[in-house]
C-alpha positions as CSV (number, residue, x, y, z in Angstrom):
1,M,100.6,91.0,93.5
2,K,98.8,91.5,90.2
3,V,102.3,89.9,88.4
4,H,102.9,87.4,90.7
5,I,99.4,85.7,89.9
6,L,99.8,86.2,85.7
7,K,103.1,84.2,86.6
8,A,102.0,81.6,88.5
9,L,99.0,80.7,85.8
10,K,101.5,81.1,82.5
11,H,103.2,78.5,84.6
12,T,100.7,76.5,85.0
13,K,99.9,76.3,81.5
14,E,103.3,76.0,80.4
15,T,103.0,72.5,82.7
16,N,99.1,71.5,81.3
17,L,101.3,71.4,78.3
18,L,103.5,69.3,79.1
19,R,101.7,67.3,80.4
20,K,99.4,67.1,77.7
21,Q,102.6,66.9,75.4
22,N,104.2,64.1,77.5
23,K,101.0,61.7,77.3
24,L,101.0,62.0,73.4
25,K,104.2,60.4,74.2
26,T,103.7,57.8,76.0
27,S,100.5,57.4,73.9
28,R,102.3,56.5,70.9
29,V,104.9,54.9,72.0
30,K,101.9,53.0,74.1
31,I,100.4,52.0,70.3
32,M,104.1,52.2,68.4
33,L,104.8,48.9,71.2
34,C,101.5,47.0,70.6
35,A,100.5,47.0,67.0
36,Q,104.7,45.1,66.5
């Protein structure tokens, strides 16, 4: 049971990191579009 919880926590951390990276990418794209 504990192992399952740890796996779930790790998965949420990874998805949060991916979301942060995606937000950074989209904001960079927006900045580039605005700069043009």
